C-alpha positions as CSV (number, residue, x, y, z in Angstrom):
1,M,15.3,0.8,-21.7
2,R,15.1,-2.8,-20.1
3,E,13.7,-3.1,-16.7
4,S,14.7,-5.3,-14.2
5,L,12.4,-8.8,-14.4
6,R,12.0,-8.7,-10.9
7,D,10.0,-5.2,-10.9
8,A,8.0,-6.4,-14.0
9,L,6.5,-9.7,-12.7
10,L,3.8,-10.4,-9.8
11,L,5.0,-12.0,-6.6
12,E,2.2,-14.6,-6.6
13,D,-0.5,-15.5,-9.5
14,P,-3.5,-13.7,-8.5
15,A,-6.5,-16.0,-7.7
16,F,-8.2,-15.8,-10.2
17,G,-10.4,-19.2,-12.3
18,P,-11.1,-18.9,-16.1
19,V,-11.2,-15.4,-17.5
20,D,-15.0,-14.2,-19.6
21,M,-15.2,-10.7,-20.9
22,R,-16.9,-9.7,-18.5
23,T,-14.2,-10.4,-15.3
24,L,-11.4,-8.9,-18.1
25,V,-13.4,-5.6,-18.5
26,G,-14.2,-5.3,-14.4
27,M,-10.6,-5.5,-13.6
28,A,-9.4,-3.5,-16.7
29,A,-12.1,-0.6,-15.0
30,A,-10.7,-1.2,-11.7
31,I,-7.1,-0.9,-12.4
32,E,-7.5,2.1,-14.1
33,H,-10.0,3.9,-11.1
34,E,-7.3,2.8,-8.2
35,S,-4.9,4.2,-10.1
36,V,-6.8,7.7,-10.4
37,R,-7.5,7.3,-7.0
38,R,-4.3,6.5,-5.4
39,Y,-2.5,9.2,-7.9
40,A,-4.9,11.8,-6.4
41,M,-4.3,10.9,-2.8
42,L,-0.5,11.0,-3.5
43,A,-0.9,14.4,-5.2
44,D,-2.6,15.8,-1.8
45,A,-0.2,14.5,0.4
46,M,2.7,15.7,-1.6
47,E,1.0,19.0,-1.4
48,A,0.4,18.7,2.3
49,R,3.9,18.3,2.7
50,G,4.6,21.4,0.4
51,E,6.3,18.9,-2.3
52,I,4.5,21.3,-4.6
53,A,6.9,19.8,-7.8
54,T,6.2,15.8,-6.9
55,A,2.3,16.7,-6.4
56,A,2.4,18.2,-9.8
57,A,4.1,15.3,-11.5
58,F,1.2,12.9,-9.5
59,R,-1.2,15.2,-10.7
60,A,-0.3,14.5,-14.2
61,M,-0.4,10.8,-13.9
62,C,-3.9,11.3,-12.5
63,D,-4.8,13.1,-15.5
64,E,-3.8,10.6,-17.7
65,E,-4.9,7.7,-15.6
66,R,-8.4,9.3,-16.3
67,R,-7.8,9.2,-20.2
68,H,-7.3,5.6,-19.5
69,V,-10.6,5.3,-17.6
70,D,-12.1,6.7,-20.6
71,A,-10.7,4.5,-22.8
72,V,-11.8,1.6,-20.9
73,D,-14.7,2.9,-21.6
74,H,-14.8,3.0,-25.4
75,W,-13.2,-0.5,-25.9
76,A,-15.9,-2.3,-23.8
77,A,-18.1,-0.5,-26.0
78,S,-17.1,-1.5,-28.8
79,L,-17.2,-5.3,-27.2
80,D,-21.1,-4.6,-26.4
81,E,-19.9,-5.6,-23.3
82,P,-21.4,-3.1,-19.9
83,V,-18.5,-2.1,-17.7
84,P,-18.9,-3.5,-14.2
85,S,-18.7,-1.4,-11.2
86,P,-15.0,-1.4,-10.5
87,Q,-15.5,-1.8,-6.9
88,E,-16.7,-5.0,-7.2
89,F,-13.4,-6.0,-8.8
90,Q,-11.1,-4.0,-6.6
91,W,-10.4,-6.6,-3.7
92,R,-9.5,-8.9,-6.7
93,L,-6.4,-6.4,-7.8
94,P,-3.2,-8.4,-6.7
95,P,-1.6,-6.2,-3.6
96,E,1.7,-5.8,-5.7
97,L,-0.3,-3.5,-7.6
98,A,-1.2,-1.3,-4.6
99,S,2.7,-1.7,-2.7
100,S,4.9,0.9,-4.0
101,W,1.8,3.5,-3.3
102,D,1.6,2.0,0.0
103,E,5.0,2.8,0.1
104,A,5.3,6.1,-1.5
105,A,2.7,7.3,0.9
106,G,5.2,7.1,3.7
107,S,7.8,8.7,1.8
108,A,9.1,11.9,2.4
109,L,11.9,12.0,-0.1
110,L,10.1,11.6,-3.4
111,T,10.8,13.3,-6.3
112,P,9.2,13.6,-9.5
113,Y,11.3,11.7,-11.3
114,R,11.0,9.4,-8.2
115,A,7.1,9.5,-8.5
116,F,7.4,8.9,-12.1
117,S,9.9,5.2,-11.0
118,I,6.7,4.3,-9.5
119,A,4.4,4.7,-12.2
120,V,6.7,2.9,-14.4
121,V,6.6,-0.4,-12.0
122,N,3.1,-0.1,-11.5
123,E,2.3,-0.1,-15.5
124,Q,4.8,-3.2,-15.9
125,R,2.7,-5.2,-13.0
126,A,-0.8,-4.3,-14.5
127,F,1.1,-5.5,-17.8
128,S,2.2,-9.0,-15.8
129,L,-1.4,-9.0,-15.1
130,Y,-2.7,-8.5,-18.3
131,T,-0.7,-11.8,-19.5
132,Y,-2.3,-13.9,-16.3
133,L,-5.6,-13.0,-17.4
134,A,-4.7,-13.7,-21.5
135,A,-3.8,-17.1,-19.9
136,H,-6.9,-17.9,-18.5
137,A,-9.1,-16.4,-20.9
138,T,-12.0,-18.8,-21.9
139,S,-12.2,-18.0,-25.4
140,E,-9.6,-17.1,-28.0
141,R,-11.5,-13.8,-28.4
142,V,-10.8,-12.7,-24.5
143,R,-7.3,-13.9,-25.0
144,V,-6.9,-11.4,-27.8
145,E,-9.1,-8.8,-25.7
146,A,-6.1,-9.4,-23.0
147,E,-3.0,-9.3,-24.9
148,R,-4.5,-6.1,-26.4
149,M,-4.9,-4.5,-23.1
150,A,-1.4,-5.8,-21.6
151,G,0.3,-3.9,-24.8
152,E,-1.7,-1.0,-24.3
153,E,0.1,-1.5,-20.2
154,L,3.6,-1.3,-22.1
155,R,2.7,1.9,-24.1
156,H,2.0,3.3,-20.9
157,A,5.0,2.4,-18.7
158,A,6.7,4.0,-21.9
159,L,5.1,7.0,-21.4
160,M,6.0,7.3,-17.8
161,R,9.8,6.4,-18.7
162,Q,9.8,9.3,-21.4
163,W,8.0,11.9,-18.6
164,R,10.6,10.0,-15.9
165,R,13.5,10.9,-18.1
166,E,12.2,14.7,-19.0
167,A,11.8,15.0,-15.3
168,W,15.1,14.0,-14.6
169,H,17.2,16.4,-17.3
170,R,14.6,19.2,-15.7
171,A,15.3,18.8,-12.4
172,R,19.2,19.2,-13.3
173,R,18.7,22.2,-15.2
174,E,17.3,23.2,-12.3
175,T,19.7,22.2,-9.9
176,P,23.1,21.7,-11.5
177,K,25.6,20.5,-9.3
178,T,29.5,20.1,-10.2
179,V,30.7,16.3,-10.3
180,A,34.0,15.9,-9.5
181,E,34.8,12.2,-10.8
182,P,31.8,11.4,-13.1
183,I,31.1,8.5,-14.0
184,A,31.5,8.0,-17.1
185,S,31.6,3.9,-18.0
186,V,29.8,1.1,-16.9
187,A,32.4,-0.2,-14.8
188,A,33.0,2.8,-13.1
189,L,29.3,2.8,-12.2
190,H,29.6,-0.7,-10.6
191,E,32.4,0.5,-8.8
192,A,30.5,3.6,-7.3
193,L,27.5,1.1,-6.6
194,A,30.2,-0.9,-4.3
195,D,31.5,2.1,-2.4
196,G,27.6,2.8,-1.7
197,E,26.8,-0.5,-0.8
198,I,29.3,-0.6,1.7
199,A,28.5,2.7,3.5
200,I,25.0,1.1,3.7
201,S,26.4,-1.9,4.9
202,R,28.1,-0.3,7.7
203,C,25.5,2.3,8.5
204,H,22.5,0.1,8.3
205,D,24.3,-3.1,10.5
206,A,24.7,0.0,13.4
207,V,21.4,1.4,12.8
208,A,19.9,-2.2,13.0
209,R,21.7,-3.1,16.0
210,R,21.3,0.3,17.9
211,L,17.6,-0.1,17.2
212,R,17.1,-3.6,18.6
213,E,19.2,-2.5,22.2
214,I,16.7,0.2,22.5
215,G,14.1,-2.3,22.3
216,D,12.6,-1.6,18.3
217,N,12.7,-4.9,16.6
218,V,10.7,-3.9,14.3
219,S,12.6,-0.9,12.8
220,A,16.0,-3.4,13.0
221,Q,13.9,-5.8,10.6
222,V,12.8,-3.2,8.6
223,V,16.3,-2.0,7.9
224,E,18.0,-5.5,8.2
225,Q,15.6,-6.0,4.9
226,Q,17.1,-3.3,2.6
227,L,20.5,-5.2,3.3
228,E,19.3,-8.3,1.3
229,M,17.9,-6.6,-1.7
230,P,19.7,-6.7,-4.9
231,S,21.9,-4.3,-5.9
232,V,23.1,-5.2,-9.4
233,A,20.1,-6.2,-12.1
234,D,21.7,-9.3,-13.6
235,A,23.2,-10.6,-9.9
236,G,21.3,-11.0,-7.1
237,T,24.0,-9.3,-5.4
238,S,23.0,-8.1,-2.0
239,A,24.0,-5.1,-0.1
240,R,26.6,-7.1,2.2
241,E,28.0,-9.3,-0.6
242,F,29.3,-6.1,-1.7
243,A,31.4,-5.8,1.2
244,P,32.4,-9.4,1.7
245,G,33.4,-9.2,5.8
246,M,32.1,-5.7,6.4
247,R,29.5,-7.3,9.1
248,A,32.4,-8.3,11.0
249,D,33.5,-4.7,11.5
250,R,31.1,-4.0,13.3
251,G,32.7,-1.2,15.2
252,D,32.9,1.0,11.8
253,A,30.0,2.9,11.3
254,G,31.6,5.6,9.3
255,E,30.8,9.0,9.2
256,Y,27.4,8.6,11.5
257,A,29.0,6.3,14.3
258,D,28.2,9.1,16.5
259,A,25.2,9.9,15.7
260,I,23.9,6.1,16.3
261,A,25.5,5.6,19.4
262,G,23.8,8.9,20.9
263,C,20.2,7.9,20.0
264,E,18.2,6.8,22.0
265,E,14.7,6.8,19.8
266,A,14.0,4.8,16.6
267,L,13.0,7.6,14.6
268,P,16.2,9.6,14.3
269,L,17.6,6.5,13.8
270,L,15.8,5.6,10.8
271,V,16.2,9.4,9.5
272,I,19.6,8.2,9.9
273,A,19.7,4.9,8.2
274,L,18.2,7.0,5.0
275,K,21.3,9.1,4.7
276,P,23.8,6.3,2.8
277,L,20.8,5.7,0.8
278,E,20.7,9.6,-0.5
279,A,24.0,9.7,-0.5
280,L,24.0,6.7,-3.5
281,G,21.0,7.8,-5.2
282,E,23.0,11.2,-5.4
283,R,25.8,9.1,-7.2
284,L,23.3,7.5,-9.7
285,E,21.7,10.5,-10.2
286,T,25.1,12.3,-11.4
287,A,25.6,9.4,-13.6
288,M,22.5,9.9,-15.4
289,A,23.0,13.5,-15.8
290,S,25.1,12.9,-19.3
291,A,24.6,9.0,-19.9
292,E,23.3,7.3,-22.4
293,G,22.5,3.7,-23.4
294,P,23.6,1.3,-21.3
295,L,25.3,3.4,-18.7
296,F,21.7,5.1,-17.8
297,D,20.2,2.1,-18.1
298,E,22.1,0.6,-15.5
299,A,22.2,4.0,-13.3
300,A,18.2,4.0,-14.0
301,Q,17.5,0.1,-13.0
302,A,19.6,0.9,-9.8
303,M,17.7,4.2,-8.8
304,D,14.9,2.0,-9.2
305,R,15.8,-0.4,-6.6
306,L,17.0,2.6,-4.5
307,V,13.9,4.5,-4.6
308,K,12.1,1.2,-3.0
309,R,14.5,1.0,-0.3
310,L,14.1,4.7,0.4
311,S,10.0,3.9,0.6
312,R,10.2,1.1,2.8
313,I,12.4,3.3,5.5
314,G,10.6,6.0,4.9
315,L,7.3,4.1,5.4
316,R,8.0,3.1,9.1
317,V,9.3,6.6,9.5
318,A,5.8,7.7,8.7
319,H,4.6,5.0,11.2
320,L,6.1,6.0,13.9
321,Q,5.5,9.6,13.3
322,T,1.8,8.8,13.2
323,G,2.2,7.0,16.5
324,A,4.2,10.0,18.1
325,A,1.4,12.1,17.0
326,A,-1.3,10.3,18.7
327,Q,0.8,9.5,22.1
328,R,1.6,13.4,22.6
329,P,-0.6,14.6,25.4
330,L,-2.7,17.8,24.5
331,R,-1.7,21.2,25.1
332,P,-3.2,22.6,28.7
333,R,-5.1,25.5,27.6
334,T,-4.0,28.6,29.6
335,A,-6.6,30.7,32.0
336,N,-8.3,33.9,30.4
337,A,-10.9,36.2,31.5
338,D,-13.4,34.3,29.5
339,D,-12.7,30.6,31.4
340,G,-15.1,30.9,34.0
């Protein structure tokens, strides 16, 4: 499946000088050990929320990453290169390798399919890192081995795509849905995306405006940033550009208008902002249920981008929830016969 180039690339070149074999092995070990740690943490978090199926998906990825750790150890041994402590190189990992994990930790909306989507993006970013290391290799031997590891990350990404698709079809079998108007073509998909983005634009403009009115400019900015994310992979079309003039229609928040107007706190407003994104996700999922070829590929790419938007707002929701819990006063004790 062809993925968005934007997803595959790192935002900035990693801060490395010449890359020798020790650096390459150290970076490989750091990548795999960090993946194990992060996926284990996400599995624990999902279990704590009662999201057992999603937790199982992260456990499966954690087990797969442990196999990658063993593979790196065997690879290094074949090169007669000791494996440095992962902590020595962990701080040198590009921040993009952690960003999707951080966003996932803040989202209460993850499914097994979306969990595997995060893994696909992470494997692509690891591939990009290895290609950078290959380009800065100090010798032909180091370059060849870096390119070999890049190829391994592509293989890992292909496996995660396979698991992602299996998770999708499994979910469809468990929770079948009837669709009045199935999306049967790429043109129909684009029309569905346009309709969804119009609803998102109306809702998010109103939510952001209300957030600023109640004094939460940070949350407002988070919501507004999701309107600028591309909705079509091959054209930098933002949600706002899908609906020309939509921002001028400031009085129409659609079905969410009354709920937005009645909100006095940021947290319920952000929950409202998630709803049209979830609605578009449902449309994409129906398209993927029976699609093949370019239609499935484009719908899956759109879903990947949608997951990021959901996760970023979800991360802000989690931040506000944590702050609210910290500020919540302790419940006073009830006096009893033992108090004295």
